[in-house]
Every structure is written in C-alpha cells, then in structure tokens.
N, C-alpha and C positions, 0 to 999 in steps of 0.2 A: 518865133519860131513857127515852122512851117506844121504841117499836120503830118508830113510824111518823115520829117525829119525828128520828131517826136517820140514817131512809132519805131523807127532807127533804132534812137536811142535807147527807147525802152528794151528792144530785142538785145542790144550791146548789155545791158546791166542786166538783162535777163539771163542772156550768155553768162558771162563773168559769175554772177552769184553761182549757177547750176558749177561753174568749173572749180570756183572754190569752197561750195560744198564736198563734191564727188571728191576733190583734193583732201580735206582735213578728213573725213569720212575713210580715205587711202591711206594718211596719214595715223587714224586709230588704229585699223587692221595691221599694219606693218607697227606699229609701238606692239601692239598684243602677242603679235607672233617672235618679236626678240623677246617680250616680255618670258615667253613660254619656253621658247629655245633657252634664255637664260640658267630658268628652272630646269630644264629638264639639263643641258650643262652644268647643274649645280649637283644633280642626281648622280652623274657620275660616277665622282668620287667615292662616293658613301656606301654607291653598288660595290666600288672595288675593295675597298676596306672593310665590307663584309665579308665575298667571297676569300678573299687571305685568309679573315680567321677564321671564315668557317674552315677552309685548309688547314690551316695550320691548329685548330686546335680539336678537328674530329669530330664539332658537333655543331647542328642546326637546329637554331634555335625556332621552333614552330610555336606561335604565343604565348605558354605557359609549360612548355614541356621541352626537351632537349632531344633530337635526331642523333642519336649517335653512329658513328662510322661503324663499328665495329657490332654486328650483329645485325644491322639495318643498310647492311653497301646499296644494293640496287632502292632501298626509299631513298639515300645518303645520297646517291649521285641523281638520280629524277632529281629531286629538288636540287641542287646543285647547277644542273642540266638548267634546269627551270629559272635560276639568278642568270648564269650565263647571256643566256635567251635574254632577259629582260634588258640587260644591260648593254648588249646588240641593238637593240630596239629602241634605248632613249637615245644610246649615243648617236643612231642612224635621226632620230628627231630633231636633237640637238645640229645635227652637220646642216638638215634638211632648212632648217627653220634663222640658223644664226647666218649660214651659208648663202641662202638663197639658191639650193639646190634644184627646189622644187619637184621632188620626188611623187608627192602625191597626182599632179598632172600626168604622169609617166606612168603610172598603174592602172 
C-alpha cells in the first residue's frame, strides 16, 4: 500500500469515527429529551388531579396548612391560577419534546 492510499484510508477512518461519535452524542441528546418529555407528560395528570381536587374541596394545600376558598378568595384563586399556568407550561414542554416541535428555536 502506497503512502497516498494509507493517508486516504486514515482520513476515511477518522471521518467515519467522527460521524459515529457525533451520531452517538446526538442519540444521547435525543434520548434525554425523550426522557424529560415523558416525565413532563407524566406530571400532567397529577397536576390535573390536584386542580380538580382543589376546585371540588375548596382547599388548597400550602406546606402544612390549608388555604380555604371561603375568606381567602383572591389568594385562593391566584394560587389556583398558578397551578393552571404550571399545567399549561408542563404540557407545552411535554408536547415540544415528544413531538419535536422545536419551540425553543422559535422563541
């Protein structure tokens, strides 16, 4: 094998190795995004159940105390709005990561 062929073979092997490493890194990133998307999707029903329970009982748990709708109306509804906002945000994150919407690049 001549010197020119040896260099060409080395260059091809190096390019293939670089492509393999890049592909593996991309696979890890995509798997991480999929995992985070699945975790976010798993949180959505939990947040919905919490919001439904808060609306049904009229009590919102805050640490070791309960905030009641009676007498604390504005605070209760403000915190309920925060829970609804978190539901929307988590849902958008899950949809973005699982469906590949690439919303981060658009912002």
